[in-house]
N, C-alpha and C positions, 0 to 999 in steps of 0.2 A: 818593181815599187820597192825606193830603200826603207827599211826597216829605221826608223830613229828610237824606239824605243817608247814612244806613250805608252803605254796601257792603262784604258781608265775606265771603272768599272758601273754602271748605276745600283741600285738599292734592289733586290729582289724583290719582288709581290709574293711573299709566302702564299699569301693563304689566292693566289690567281688561280691554281687550278689550272683548269683546259683555256681558262683567256686570261693571259697575265695583261697586268696594265703598266707600259712604259710611258715615264715624264717624266723625264732627269734629266738635268741642263750634263752637260760633257762639254768644259773647257780646257783645249790644249794653247800652246804657244803656234806657230807656225814661221817658218821660216820666212824671207823676203827673196824666195830665187823664183826666177820665171820658168824654172825648166818646170817644163807639163806634170812630171813627175811623181813632185810635190804638191797638186794641185788634185792630189788624188784621196780618199781618204779608206783607208777598211775597215768594215766593221761584223765583228762576227757576234750569234748570238748562243748563250747556253745554256738547257735549263740545268738547273743548280739542284741536288740531288743530296738526301743527308750523308752517302755515303761518295760520289762524282759528280763533276759536269762533263755532261755530255753534248758537243757541237752540236748546235739544232742549224744553222746555215750558216755565211757569210757571203757579202759579199764590197762592191768599193760603189764610193757616193762619189761624180766631180764634184768639186768644192770652191770647184773658179769661179761665179755667180755670185757665190758666199762670200771668197777674197774679196771681188769686184765689189759690193755693194756692205762691205762692214758688218752682213750679219746675214741670220736666217732663224727665222720660226714657223717650221710648216712641219709636212714631210716627206718620205721619196717614196714616189713609188717601182720598186722594181723587184725582179722577186730574187731572192737571196738563191745562192752557188750551195749545192750543201759536196 
């Protein structure tokens, strides 16, 4: 999957403890290419501690349907790769 350098972060739920809440909106500029490798979004999840950021997991989301319809407001139920 090509890396285009677009990195975005959501806000940290400082008081979230073991059950943080993620409900941030993130917007990206998407290329008009029809190539399948431009229809995937890599998502990584980190635990932010005072002195480090630990990778909890990452996964790849197929955004083809979102690009076809123009929007998505929901969740993706898929296991993350560690």
